N, CA, C and O atoms as a GROMACS GRO file, in nm:
protein
  592
    1MET      N    1   1.560  -1.260  -1.450
    1MET     CA    2   1.662  -1.157  -1.441
    1MET      C    3   1.765  -1.194  -1.335
    1MET      O    4   1.731  -1.245  -1.228
    2LYS      N    5   1.890  -1.166  -1.365
    2LYS     CA    6   1.994  -1.188  -1.265
    2LYS      C    7   1.980  -1.081  -1.158
    2LYS      O    8   1.955  -0.964  -1.187
    3LEU      N    9   1.998  -1.123  -1.034
    3LEU     CA   10   1.994  -1.030  -0.924
    3LEU      C   11   2.134  -0.972  -0.901
    3LEU      O   12   2.234  -1.033  -0.938
    4ILE      N   13   2.138  -0.855  -0.841
    4ILE     CA   14   2.266  -0.789  -0.815
    4ILE      C   15   2.358  -0.880  -0.734
    4ILE      O   16   2.478  -0.886  -0.759
    5GLY      N   17   2.302  -0.952  -0.638
    5GLY     CA   18   2.384  -1.042  -0.556
    5GLY      C   19   2.452  -1.151  -0.636
    5GLY      O   20   2.557  -1.201  -0.596
    6GLU      N   21   2.394  -1.188  -0.750
    6GLU     CA   22   2.452  -1.294  -0.834
    6GLU      C   23   2.570  -1.244  -0.916
    6GLU      O   24   2.654  -1.324  -0.957
    7ILE      N   25   2.578  -1.114  -0.939
    7ILE     CA   26   2.685  -1.061  -1.025
    7ILE      C   27   2.787  -0.980  -0.946
    7ILE      O   28   2.883  -0.927  -1.004
    8LEU      N   29   2.767  -0.970  -0.814
    8LEU     CA   30   2.855  -0.886  -0.731
    8LEU      C   31   2.917  -0.967  -0.618
    8LEU      O   32   2.866  -0.965  -0.505
    9PRO      N   33   3.026  -1.039  -0.646
    9PRO     CA   34   3.095  -1.108  -0.537
    9PRO      C   35   3.165  -1.008  -0.446
    9PRO      O   36   3.198  -0.897  -0.488
   10VAL      N   37   3.187  -1.046  -0.323
   10VAL     CA   38   3.254  -0.960  -0.227
   10VAL      C   39   3.391  -0.915  -0.279
   10VAL      O   40   3.436  -0.804  -0.249
   11SER      N   41   3.456  -1.000  -0.356
   11SER     CA   42   3.589  -0.966  -0.410
   11SER      C   43   3.584  -0.852  -0.512
   11SER      O   44   3.689  -0.800  -0.550
   12HIS      N   45   3.465  -0.814  -0.557
   12HIS     CA   46   3.449  -0.705  -0.654
   12HIS      C   47   3.405  -0.575  -0.586
   12HIS      O   48   3.357  -0.483  -0.652
   13ILE      N   49   3.421  -0.568  -0.455
   13ILE     CA   50   3.380  -0.449  -0.380
   13ILE      C   51   3.503  -0.387  -0.314
   13ILE      O   52   3.576  -0.454  -0.241
   14VAL      N   53   3.524  -0.259  -0.343
   14VAL     CA   54   3.639  -0.187  -0.286
   14VAL      C   55   3.587  -0.062  -0.216
   14VAL      O   56   3.516   0.019  -0.276
   15LEU      N   57   3.623  -0.047  -0.091
   15LEU     CA   58   3.585   0.070  -0.014
   15LEU      C   59   3.705   0.161   0.004
   15LEU      O   60   3.816   0.115   0.031
   16GLU      N   61   3.682   0.290  -0.010
   16GLU     CA   62   3.786   0.393   0.008
   16GLU      C   63   3.897   0.386  -0.096
   16GLU      O   64   4.014   0.405  -0.065
   17MET      N   65   3.858   0.357  -0.222
   17MET     CA   66   3.957   0.356  -0.331
   17MET      C   67   4.011   0.498  -0.352
   17MET      O   68   3.935   0.594  -0.360
   18GLU      N   69   4.142   0.507  -0.360
   18GLU     CA   70   4.206   0.637  -0.382
   18GLU      C   71   4.229   0.658  -0.531
   18GLU      O   72   4.322   0.601  -0.589
   19VAL      N   73   4.144   0.740  -0.591
   19VAL     CA   74   4.158   0.778  -0.732
   19VAL      C   75   4.129   0.928  -0.743
   19VAL      O   76   4.057   0.985  -0.662
   20SER      N   77   4.188   0.989  -0.845
   20SER     CA   78   4.173   1.134  -0.859
   20SER      C   79   4.089   1.175  -0.979
   20SER      O   80   4.058   1.293  -0.996
   21SER      N   81   4.053   1.077  -1.064
   21SER     CA   82   3.977   1.110  -1.184
   21SER      C   83   3.895   0.990  -1.230
   21SER      O   84   3.917   0.877  -1.186
   22LYS      N   85   3.802   1.016  -1.318
   22LYS     CA   86   3.720   0.910  -1.377
   22LYS      C   87   3.810   0.812  -1.454
   22LYS      O   88   3.791   0.691  -1.446
   23LYS      N   89   3.906   0.865  -1.528
   23LYS     CA   90   3.997   0.780  -1.605
   23LYS      C   91   4.073   0.686  -1.512
   23LYS      O   92   4.085   0.566  -1.538
   24ARG      N   93   4.125   0.740  -1.404
   24ARG     CA   94   4.201   0.657  -1.308
   24ARG      C   95   4.110   0.554  -1.243
   24ARG      O   96   4.152   0.441  -1.217
   25LEU      N   97   3.985   0.591  -1.216
   25LEU     CA   98   3.888   0.498  -1.160
   25LEU      C   99   3.866   0.381  -1.256
   25LEU      O  100   3.865   0.266  -1.214
   26PHE      N  101   3.847   0.410  -1.384
   26PHE     CA  102   3.827   0.304  -1.483
   26PHE      C  103   3.949   0.214  -1.494
   26PHE      O  104   3.936   0.093  -1.513
   27GLU      N  105   4.068   0.272  -1.483
   27GLU     CA  106   4.191   0.191  -1.486
   27GLU      C  107   4.194   0.095  -1.367
   27GLU      O  108   4.224  -0.023  -1.383
   28GLU      N  109   4.162   0.146  -1.249
   28GLU     CA  110   4.163   0.063  -1.128
   28GLU      C  111   4.056  -0.047  -1.135
   28GLU      O  112   4.081  -0.161  -1.095
   29ILE      N  113   3.940  -0.014  -1.186
   29ILE     CA  114   3.833  -0.114  -1.200
   29ILE      C  115   3.876  -0.220  -1.301
   29ILE      O  116   3.849  -0.339  -1.281
   30GLY      N  117   3.944  -0.179  -1.408
   30GLY     CA  118   3.996  -0.275  -1.504
   30GLY      C  119   4.092  -0.373  -1.438
   30GLY      O  120   4.086  -0.493  -1.463
   31GLN      N  121   4.182  -0.321  -1.354
   31GLN     CA  122   4.278  -0.406  -1.283
   31GLN      C  123   4.204  -0.502  -1.188
   31GLN      O  124   4.238  -0.620  -1.180
   32LEU      N  125   4.105  -0.450  -1.118
   32LEU     CA  126   4.028  -0.533  -1.024
   32LEU      C  127   3.958  -0.648  -1.098
   32LEU      O  128   3.966  -0.763  -1.056
   33LEU      N  129   3.889  -0.615  -1.206
   33LEU     CA  130   3.814  -0.718  -1.278
   33LEU      C  131   3.906  -0.816  -1.351
   33LEU      O  132   3.869  -0.932  -1.372
   34GLU      N  133   4.024  -0.771  -1.390
   34GLU     CA  134   4.120  -0.865  -1.448
   34GLU      C  135   4.166  -0.964  -1.342
   34GLU      O  136   4.170  -1.084  -1.366
   35ALA      N  137   4.201  -0.912  -1.225
   35ALA     CA  138   4.251  -0.997  -1.117
   35ALA      C  139   4.143  -1.093  -1.065
   35ALA      O  140   4.173  -1.208  -1.035
   36GLN      N  141   4.020  -1.046  -1.055
   36GLN     CA  142   3.913  -1.126  -0.993
   36GLN      C  143   3.831  -1.209  -1.091
   36GLN      O  144   3.779  -1.314  -1.054
   37SER      N  145   3.820  -1.162  -1.216
   37SER     CA  146   3.732  -1.231  -1.312
   37SER      C  147   3.801  -1.270  -1.442
   37SER      O  148   3.740  -1.334  -1.528
   38GLY      N  149   3.927  -1.233  -1.456
   38GLY     CA  150   4.000  -1.270  -1.576
   38GLY      C  151   3.968  -1.186  -1.698
   38GLY      O  152   4.010  -1.220  -1.808
   39LEU      N  153   3.894  -1.078  -1.682
   39LEU     CA  154   3.864  -0.991  -1.795
   39LEU      C  155   3.987  -0.903  -1.822
   39LEU      O  156   4.041  -0.844  -1.728
   40PRO      N  157   4.031  -0.893  -1.946
   40PRO     CA  158   4.148  -0.810  -1.974
   40PRO      C  159   4.122  -0.664  -1.931
   40PRO      O  160   4.021  -0.605  -1.970
   41HIS      N  161   4.214  -0.609  -1.852
   41HIS     CA  162   4.191  -0.474  -1.798
   41HIS      C  163   4.176  -0.370  -1.907
   41HIS      O  164   4.101  -0.273  -1.890
   42THR      N  165   4.247  -0.387  -2.018
   42THR     CA  166   4.234  -0.289  -2.126
   42THR      C  167   4.095  -0.296  -2.189
   42THR      O  168   4.040  -0.193  -2.229
   43ASP      N  169   4.037  -0.415  -2.198
   43ASP     CA  170   3.901  -0.429  -2.251
   43ASP      C  171   3.801  -0.360  -2.160
   43ASP      O  172   3.710  -0.291  -2.207
   44VAL      N  173   3.816  -0.380  -2.029
   44VAL     CA  174   3.726  -0.317  -1.933
   44VAL      C  175   3.737  -0.165  -1.945
   44VAL      O  176   3.635  -0.096  -1.957
   45PHE      N  177   3.858  -0.114  -1.942
   45PHE     CA  178   3.879   0.030  -1.952
   45PHE      C  179   3.820   0.085  -2.081
   45PHE      O  180   3.745   0.183  -2.079
   46ASP      N  181   3.853   0.023  -2.193
   46ASP     CA  182   3.806   0.071  -2.323
   46ASP      C  183   3.653   0.070  -2.332
   46ASP      O  184   3.592   0.162  -2.385
   47CYS      N  185   3.592  -0.035  -2.280
   47CYS     CA  186   3.447  -0.048  -2.281
   47CYS      C  187   3.382   0.064  -2.199
   47CYS      O  188   3.288   0.129  -2.246
   48LEU      N  189   3.430   0.086  -2.080
   48LEU     CA  190   3.373   0.189  -1.993
   48LEU      C  191   3.398   0.329  -2.049
   48LEU      O  192   3.309   0.415  -2.045
   49PHE      N  193   3.518   0.352  -2.100
   49PHE     CA  194   3.552   0.483  -2.152
   49PHE      C  195   3.471   0.515  -2.277
   49PHE      O  196   3.425   0.628  -2.296
   50ALA      N  197   3.454   0.414  -2.365
   50ALA     CA  198   3.375   0.434  -2.487
   50ALA      C  199   3.231   0.469  -2.453
   50ALA      O  200   3.172   0.558  -2.515
   51ARG      N  201   3.174   0.401  -2.354
   51ARG     CA  202   3.035   0.431  -2.315
   51ARG      C  203   3.025   0.571  -2.255
   51ARG      O  204   2.928   0.642  -2.279
   52GLU      N  205   3.124   0.610  -2.179
   52GLU     CA  206   3.123   0.741  -2.115
   52GLU      C  207   3.130   0.854  -2.218
   52GLU      O  208   3.077   0.963  -2.196
   53LYS      N  209   3.196   0.828  -2.331
   53LYS     CA  210   3.204   0.928  -2.438
   53LYS      C  211   3.066   0.958  -2.496
   53LYS      O  212   3.043   1.067  -2.550
   54LEU      N  213   2.974   0.862  -2.487
   54LEU     CA  214   2.839   0.882  -2.539
   54LEU      C  215   2.757   0.972  -2.448
   54LEU      O  216   2.659   1.032  -2.493
   55GLY      N  217   2.795   0.982  -2.325
   55GLY     CA  218   2.724   1.063  -2.226
   55GLY      C  219   2.756   1.011  -2.089
   55GLY      O  220   2.786   0.893  -2.071
   56THR      N  221   2.749   1.098  -1.991
   56THR     CA  222   2.787   1.059  -1.856
   56THR      C  223   2.699   0.946  -1.802
   56THR      O  224   2.580   0.937  -1.832
   57THR      N  225   2.761   0.860  -1.724
   57THR     CA  226   2.687   0.756  -1.652
   57THR      C  227   2.666   0.798  -1.507
   57THR      O  228   2.622   0.719  -1.425
   58GLY      N  229   2.698   0.923  -1.477
   58GLY     CA  230   2.668   0.979  -1.346
   58GLY      C  231   2.518   1.000  -1.333
   58GLY      O  232   2.456   1.062  -1.420
   59LEU      N  233   2.461   0.947  -1.226
   59LEU     CA  234   2.316   0.958  -1.206
   59LEU      C  235   2.278   1.082  -1.127
   59LEU      O  236   2.164   1.128  -1.135
   60GLY      N  237   2.373   1.136  -1.052
   60GLY     CA  238   2.344   1.245  -0.960
   60GLY      C  239   2.344   1.192  -0.818
   60GLY      O  240   2.349   1.071  -0.796
   61GLN      N  241   2.340   1.283  -0.722
   61GLN     CA  242   2.340   1.247  -0.580
   61GLN      C  243   2.464   1.166  -0.540
   61GLN      O  244   2.458   1.085  -0.447
   62GLY      N  245   2.575   1.188  -0.610
   62GLY     CA  246   2.700   1.121  -0.574
   62GLY      C  247   2.714   0.979  -0.625
   62GLY      O  248   2.799   0.904  -0.577
   63VAL      N  249   2.631   0.941  -0.724
   63VAL     CA  250   2.628   0.804  -0.774
   63VAL      C  251   2.657   0.801  -0.925
   63VAL      O  252   2.613   0.888  -1.000
   64ALA      N  253   2.731   0.698  -0.966
   64ALA     CA  254   2.753   0.671  -1.109
   64ALA      C  255   2.740   0.522  -1.133
   64ALA      O  256   2.773   0.440  -1.048
   65VAL      N  257   2.691   0.487  -1.252
   65VAL     CA  258   2.678   0.347  -1.291
   65VAL      C  259   2.741   0.330  -1.430
   65VAL      O  260   2.670   0.314  -1.529
   66PRO      N  261   2.875   0.332  -1.436
   66PRO     CA  262   2.941   0.306  -1.564
   66PRO      C  263   2.908   0.164  -1.610
   66PRO      O  264   2.910   0.070  -1.529
   67HIS      N  265   2.878   0.148  -1.737
   67HIS     CA  266   2.834   0.018  -1.785
   67HIS      C  267   2.866   0.002  -1.933
   67HIS      O  268   2.897   0.098  -2.003
   68GLY      N  269   2.859  -0.124  -1.977
   68GLY     CA  270   2.882  -0.149  -2.118
   68GLY      C  271   2.866  -0.296  -2.151
   68GLY      O  272   2.859  -0.383  -2.064
   69ARG      N  273   2.861  -0.320  -2.282
   69ARG     CA  274   2.855  -0.457  -2.334
   69ARG      C  275   2.987  -0.485  -2.405
   69ARG      O  276   3.043  -0.398  -2.473
   70HIS      N  277   3.036  -0.609  -2.388
   70HIS     CA  278   3.165  -0.641  -2.448
   70HIS      C  279   3.172  -0.790  -2.480
   70HIS      O  280   3.118  -0.873  -2.407
   71ALA      N  281   3.238  -0.822  -2.590
   71ALA     CA  282   3.250  -0.962  -2.635
   71ALA      C  283   3.328  -1.048  -2.536
   71ALA      O  284   3.304  -1.168  -2.528
   72ALA      N  285   3.420  -0.990  -2.461
   72ALA     CA  286   3.501  -1.068  -2.366
   72ALA      C  287   3.419  -1.109  -2.243
   72ALA      O  288   3.460  -1.198  -2.168
   73VAL      N  289   3.305  -1.047  -2.223
   73VAL     CA  290   3.222  -1.076  -2.106
   73VAL      C  291   3.125  -1.189  -2.142
   73VAL      O  292   3.045  -1.177  -2.235
   74LYS      N  293   3.135  -1.298  -2.068
   74LYS     CA  294   3.050  -1.416  -2.096
   74LYS      C  295   2.920  -1.414  -2.019
   74LYS      O  296   2.820  -1.469  -2.066
   75GLU      N  297   2.918  -1.352  -1.901
   75GLU     CA  298   2.796  -1.333  -1.825
   75GLU      C  299   2.808  -1.205  -1.746
   75GLU      O  300   2.919  -1.159  -1.717
   76ALA      N  301   2.696  -1.146  -1.711
   76ALA     CA  302   2.696  -1.017  -1.642
   76ALA      C  303   2.788  -1.020  -1.520
   76ALA      O  304   2.792  -1.117  -1.445
   77VAL      N  305   2.860  -0.911  -1.504
   77VAL     CA  306   2.951  -0.897  -1.390
   77VAL      C  307   2.940  -0.754  -1.336
   77VAL      O  308   2.928  -0.658  -1.412
   78GLY      N  309   2.945  -0.744  -1.204
   78GLY     CA  310   2.936  -0.613  -1.141
   78GLY      C  311   3.054  -0.589  -1.048
   78GLY      O  312   3.120  -0.682  -1.003
   79ALA      N  313   3.078  -0.463  -1.019
   79ALA     CA  314   3.178  -0.423  -0.921
   79ALA      C  315   3.126  -0.296  -0.854
   79ALA      O  316   3.059  -0.214  -0.917
   80PHE      N  317   3.158  -0.281  -0.727
   80PHE     CA  318   3.118  -0.161  -0.654
   80PHE      C  319   3.241  -0.097  -0.593
   80PHE      O  320   3.324  -0.164  -0.532
   81VAL      N  321   3.251   0.034  -0.610
   81VAL     CA  322   3.361   0.110  -0.553
   81VAL      C  323   3.305   0.231  -0.480
   81VAL      O  324   3.218   0.302  -0.530
   82ARG      N  325   3.356   0.251  -0.359
   82ARG     CA  326   3.331   0.377  -0.289
   82ARG      C  327   3.466   0.447  -0.286
   82ARG      O  328   3.563   0.395  -0.231
   83THR      N  329   3.471   0.565  -0.346
   83THR     CA  330   3.599   0.636  -0.354
   83THR      C  331   3.627   0.709  -0.223
   83THR      O  332   3.535   0.753  -0.153
   84LYS      N  333   3.754   0.722  -0.193
   84LYS     CA  334   3.794   0.794  -0.071
   84LYS      C  335   3.755   0.941  -0.082
   84LYS      O  336   3.706   1.001   0.014
   85ASN      N  337   3.778   0.997  -0.200
   85ASN     CA  338   3.741   1.135  -0.227
   85ASN      C  339   3.652   1.137  -0.352
   85ASN      O  340   3.675   1.061  -0.445
   86PRO      N  341   3.550   1.223  -0.353
   86PRO     CA  342   3.459   1.227  -0.469
   86PRO      C  343   3.534   1.261  -0.598
   86PRO      O  344   3.633   1.334  -0.598
   87VAL      N  345   3.483   1.204  -0.708
   87VAL     CA  346   3.544   1.220  -0.840
   87VAL      C  347   3.442   1.289  -0.933
   87VAL      O  348   3.323   1.257  -0.930
   88ASP      N  349   3.491   1.382  -1.014
   88ASP     CA  350   3.403   1.449  -1.110
   88ASP      C  351   3.357   1.349  -1.216
   88ASP      O  352   3.438   1.278  -1.274
   89PHE      N  353   3.225   1.344  -1.239
   89PHE     CA  354   3.168   1.250  -1.334
   89PHE      C  355   3.075   1.319  -1.433
   89PHE      O  356   3.004   1.252  -1.509
   90ASP      N  357   3.075   1.452  -1.433
   90ASP     CA  358   2.984   1.528  -1.519
   90ASP      C  359   2.838   1.487  -1.496
   90ASP      O  360   2.758   1.482  -1.589
   91ALA      N  361   2.805   1.458  -1.371
   91ALA     CA  362   2.668   1.416  -1.337
   91ALA      C  363   2.571   1.531  -1.363
   91ALA      O  364   2.610   1.648  -1.360
   92PRO      N  365   2.445   1.498  -1.390
   92PRO     CA  366   2.346   1.602  -1.421
   92PRO      C  367   2.329   1.708  -1.312
   92PRO      O  368   2.298   1.823  -1.342
   93ASP      N  369   2.350   1.670  -1.187
   93ASP     CA  370   2.335   1.767  -1.078
   93ASP      C  371   2.466   1.841  -1.047
   93ASP      O  372   2.470   1.925  -0.957
   94GLY      N  373   2.573   1.810  -1.122
   94GLY     CA  374   2.700   1.877  -1.104
   94GLY      C  375   2.781   1.829  -0.984
   94GLY      O  376   2.891   1.877  -0.961
   95LYS      N  377   2.726   1.736  -0.907
   95LYS     CA  378   2.795   1.687  -0.787
   95LYS      C  379   2.895   1.576  -0.824
   95LYS      O  380   2.867   1.495  -0.912
   96PRO      N  381   3.010   1.574  -0.756
   96PRO     CA  382   3.106   1.465  -0.780
   96PRO      C  383   3.051   1.334  -0.723
   96PRO      O  384   2.954   1.332  -0.648
   97VAL      N  385   3.114   1.226  -0.760
   97VAL     CA  386   3.066   1.091  -0.731
   97VAL      C  387   3.159   1.018  -0.635
   97VAL      O  388   3.282   1.025  -0.647
   98SER      N  389   3.098   0.948  -0.539
   98SER     CA  390   3.173   0.861  -0.449
   98SER      C  391   3.127   0.716  -0.456
   98SER      O  392   3.202   0.625  -0.423
   99LEU      N  393   3.003   0.694  -0.500
   99LEU     CA  394   2.945   0.560  -0.509
   99LEU      C  395   2.936   0.519  -0.655
   99LEU      O  396   2.866   0.581  -0.734
  100VAL      N  397   3.009   0.412  -0.690
  100VAL     CA  398   3.020   0.371  -0.830
  100VAL      C  399   2.989   0.222  -0.842
  100VAL      O  400   3.055   0.139  -0.779
  101PHE      N  401   2.890   0.189  -0.922
  101PHE     CA  402   2.860   0.050  -0.952
  101PHE      C  403   2.889   0.028  -1.100
  101PHE      O  404   2.828   0.092  -1.185
  102VAL      N  405   2.982  -0.061  -1.130
  102VAL     CA  406   3.020  -0.092  -1.268
  102VAL      C  407   2.945  -0.218  -1.311
  102VAL      O  408   2.942  -0.318  -1.240
  103LEU      N  409   2.886  -0.212  -1.428
  103LEU     CA  410   2.812  -0.326  -1.483
  103LEU      C  411   2.863  -0.355  -1.623
  103LEU      O  412   2.861  -0.268  -1.710
  104LEU      N  413   2.908  -0.478  -1.643
  104LEU     CA  414   2.949  -0.524  -1.776
  104LEU      C  415   2.866  -0.648  -1.811
  104LEU      O  416   2.848  -0.737  -1.728
  105VAL      N  417   2.818  -0.650  -1.934
  105VAL     CA  418   2.736  -0.763  -1.980
  105VAL      C  419   2.785  -0.809  -2.117
  105VAL      O  420   2.854  -0.736  -2.186
  106PRO      N  421   2.748  -0.933  -2.155
  106PRO     CA  422   2.784  -0.980  -2.289
  106PRO      C  423   2.724  -0.889  -2.397
  106PRO      O  424   2.624  -0.822  -2.374
  107GLU      N  425   2.786  -0.889  -2.514
  107GLU     CA  426   2.742  -0.802  -2.623
  107GLU      C  427   2.593  -0.817  -2.657
  107GLU      O  428   2.526  -0.718  -2.687
  108GLN      N  429   2.543  -0.938  -2.653
  108GLN     CA  430   2.404  -0.963  -2.696
  108GLN      C  431   2.302  -0.952  -2.583
  108GLN      O  432   2.184  -0.980  -2.605
  109ALA      N  433   2.343  -0.914  -2.463
  109ALA     CA  434   2.256  -0.918  -2.346
  109ALA      C  435   2.180  -0.787  -2.324
  109ALA      O  436   2.181  -0.733  -2.213
  110THR      N  437   2.116  -0.736  -2.426
  110THR     CA  438   2.048  -0.608  -2.416
  110THR      C  439   1.941  -0.605  -2.308
  110THR      O  440   1.938  -0.512  -2.227
  111GLY      N  441   1.854  -0.705  -2.304
  111GLY     CA  442   1.746  -0.709  -2.205
  111GLY      C  443   1.800  -0.715  -2.064
  111GLY      O  444   1.755  -0.640  -1.977
  112THR      N  445   1.895  -0.805  -2.040
  112THR     CA  446   1.955  -0.819  -1.907
  112THR      C  447   2.021  -0.688  -1.866
  112THR      O  448   2.007  -0.644  -1.752
  113HIS      N  449   2.092  -0.628  -1.958
  113HIS     CA  450   2.163  -0.502  -1.934
  113HIS      C  451   2.064  -0.396  -1.886
  113HIS      O  452   2.088  -0.330  -1.784
  114LEU      N  453   1.956  -0.379  -1.958
  114LEU     CA  454   1.858  -0.275  -1.924
  114LEU      C  455   1.787  -0.305  -1.792
  114LEU      O  456   1.760  -0.213  -1.714
  115GLU      N  457   1.756  -0.432  -1.767
  115GLU     CA  458   1.689  -0.469  -1.641
  115GLU      C  459   1.779  -0.440  -1.522
  115GLU      O  460   1.735  -0.384  -1.422
  116LEU      N  461   1.906  -0.479  -1.533
  116LEU     CA  462   2.000  -0.454  -1.423
  116LEU      C  463   2.022  -0.304  -1.401
  116LEU      O  464   2.025  -0.259  -1.287
  117LEU      N  465   2.036  -0.228  -1.509
  117LEU     CA  466   2.052  -0.083  -1.495
  117LEU      C  467   1.931  -0.019  -1.428
  117LEU      O  468   1.945   0.069  -1.343
  118SER      N  469   1.813  -0.064  -1.467
  118SER     CA  470   1.690  -0.012  -1.408
  118SER      C  471   1.685  -0.041  -1.258
  118SER      O  472   1.652   0.046  -1.177
  119HIS      N  473   1.720  -0.164  -1.222
  119HIS     CA  474   1.719  -0.203  -1.082
  119HIS      C  475   1.820  -0.121  -1.002
  119HIS      O  476   1.791  -0.075  -0.891
  120LEU      N  477   1.939  -0.102  -1.058
  120LEU     CA  478   2.042  -0.023  -0.989
  120LEU      C  479   1.998   0.122  -0.972
  120LEU      O  480   2.015   0.180  -0.864
  121ALA      N  481   1.942   0.180  -1.076
  121ALA     CA  482   1.896   0.319  -1.068
  121ALA      C  483   1.789   0.333  -0.960
  121ALA      O  484   1.787   0.432  -0.886
  122GLU      N  485   1.702   0.235  -0.951
  122GLU     CA  486   1.598   0.237  -0.849
  122GLU      C  487   1.658   0.230  -0.708
  122GLU      O  488   1.618   0.306  -0.620
  123ARG      N  489   1.753   0.138  -0.688
  123ARG     CA  490   1.817   0.125  -0.556
  123ARG      C  491   1.890   0.254  -0.517
  123ARG      O  492   1.879   0.301  -0.404
  124PHE      N  493   1.965   0.309  -0.612
  124PHE     CA  494   2.045   0.428  -0.583
  124PHE      C  495   1.960   0.554  -0.570
  124PHE      O  496   2.009   0.656  -0.520
  125SER      N  497   1.837   0.552  -0.614
  125SER     CA  498   1.750   0.669  -0.600
  125SER      C  499   1.704   0.686  -0.456
  125SER      O  500   1.656   0.794  -0.418
  126GLU      N  501   1.718   0.582  -0.375
  126GLU     CA  502   1.677   0.587  -0.235
  126GLU      C  503   1.789   0.648  -0.149
  126GLU      O  504   1.900   0.594  -0.142
  127LYS      N  505   1.757   0.761  -0.086
  127LYS     CA  506   1.857   0.828  -0.002
  127LYS      C  507   1.909   0.736   0.108
  127LYS      O  508   2.028   0.739   0.140
  128SER      N  509   1.821   0.657   0.166
  128SER     CA  510   1.864   0.568   0.275
  128SER      C  511   1.968   0.468   0.226
  128SER      O  512   2.061   0.436   0.300
  129VAL      N  513   1.955   0.418   0.104
  129VAL     CA  514   2.053   0.324   0.048
  129VAL      C  515   2.186   0.396   0.028
  129VAL      O  516   2.292   0.343   0.063
  130ARG      N  517   2.182   0.515  -0.029
  130ARG     CA  518   2.307   0.591  -0.050
  130ARG      C  519   2.376   0.619   0.083
  130ARG      O  520   2.497   0.604   0.096
  131ASP      N  521   2.298   0.661   0.182
  131ASP     CA  522   2.356   0.690   0.314
  131ASP      C  523   2.418   0.566   0.376
  131ASP      O  524   2.528   0.572   0.431
  132GLU      N  525   2.349   0.453   0.366
  132GLU     CA  526   2.404   0.329   0.422
  132GLU      C  527   2.531   0.287   0.349
  132GLU      O  528   2.626   0.241   0.412
  133LEU      N  529   2.535   0.302   0.216
  133LEU     CA  530   2.654   0.266   0.140
  133LEU      C  531   2.774   0.352   0.182
  133LEU      O  532   2.888   0.305   0.181
  134MET      N  533   2.748   0.476   0.216
  134MET     CA  534   2.856   0.564   0.260
  134MET      C  535   2.910   0.525   0.398
  134MET      O  536   3.024   0.556   0.432
  135SER      N  537   2.827   0.456   0.477
  135SER     CA  538   2.872   0.421   0.612
  135SER      C  539   2.909   0.273   0.628
  135SER      O  540   2.955   0.234   0.735
  136CYS      N  541   2.892   0.192   0.526
  136CYS     CA  542   2.930   0.050   0.535
  136CYS      C  543   3.079   0.039   0.566
  136CYS      O  544   3.162   0.112   0.512
  137GLN      N  545   3.111  -0.053   0.656
  137GLN     CA  546   3.250  -0.073   0.696
  137GLN      C  547   3.318  -0.189   0.624
  137GLN      O  548   3.440  -0.196   0.620
  138THR      N  549   3.239  -0.281   0.567
  138THR     CA  550   3.296  -0.400   0.503
  138THR      C  551   3.230  -0.426   0.368
  138THR      O  552   3.115  -0.386   0.346
  139PRO      N  553   3.302  -0.492   0.277
  139PRO     CA  554   3.240  -0.532   0.151
  139PRO      C  555   3.116  -0.620   0.170
  139PRO      O  556   3.022  -0.613   0.091
  140GLU      N  557   3.116  -0.702   0.275
  140GLU     CA  558   3.001  -0.789   0.301
  140GLU      C  559   2.876  -0.707   0.330
  140GLU      O  560   2.767  -0.743   0.287
  141GLN      N  561   2.892  -0.596   0.402
  141GLN     CA  562   2.778  -0.508   0.432
  141GLN      C  563   2.725  -0.446   0.302
  141GLN      O  564   2.604  -0.437   0.283
  142VAL      N  565   2.815  -0.403   0.215
  142VAL     CA  566   2.774  -0.345   0.087
  142VAL      C  567   2.697  -0.447   0.005
  142VAL      O  568   2.590  -0.418  -0.048
  143ARG      N  569   2.751  -0.567  -0.004
  143ARG     CA  570   2.687  -0.672  -0.084
  143ARG      C  571   2.548  -0.704  -0.029
  143ARG      O  572   2.452  -0.719  -0.106
  144ALA      N  573   2.536  -0.715   0.102
  144ALA     CA  574   2.405  -0.744   0.163
  144ALA      C  575   2.305  -0.634   0.130
  144ALA      O  576   2.188  -0.663   0.105
  145LEU      N  577   2.349  -0.511   0.131
  145LEU     CA  578   2.260  -0.398   0.104
  145LEU      C  579   2.216  -0.395  -0.042
  145LEU      O  580   2.100  -0.369  -0.072
  146LEU      N  581   2.310  -0.422  -0.133
  146LEU     CA  582   2.277  -0.414  -0.276
  146LEU      C  583   2.213  -0.542  -0.330
  146LEU      O  584   2.149  -0.539  -0.436
  147ALA      N  585   2.229  -0.652  -0.260
  147ALA     CA  586   2.181  -0.782  -0.312
  147ALA      C  587   2.030  -0.797  -0.308
  147ALA      O  588   1.977  -0.886  -0.375
  148CYS      N  589   1.961  -0.714  -0.233
  148CYS     CA  590   1.816  -0.732  -0.224
  148CYS      C  591   1.740  -0.673  -0.340
  148CYS      O  592   1.617  -0.681  -0.345
   0.00000   0.00000   0.00000
């Protein structure tokens, strides 16, 4: 299984992103992944938005893990965003989201996709991890915390 550290370069981590909605967040993530990984921003946006239509990717406790499979993705790629202000994500607990981990995998990578999602859900279920992510000052600190 690929580890989070292998799919999350420091250049894919943004702290204090200013967005006002889930749609705007997906647009910004599309721009980030286009600039850093060459993935077309419209493909990223469409992939994330299509998955969100199936049901929220908000986990609760201020966390969301938008994800999807797409033909343009050649190997798993991740991005982490901490929003400046919480964004409504229709999470099960009704709380808005500030911690967002985006996961994109190749179309045929079902096993990898599920393993990575499971690992992320486990990490984000720990209150200490969420608290530390809220207080990290640099992308390097975020990556070190999530890479284990």
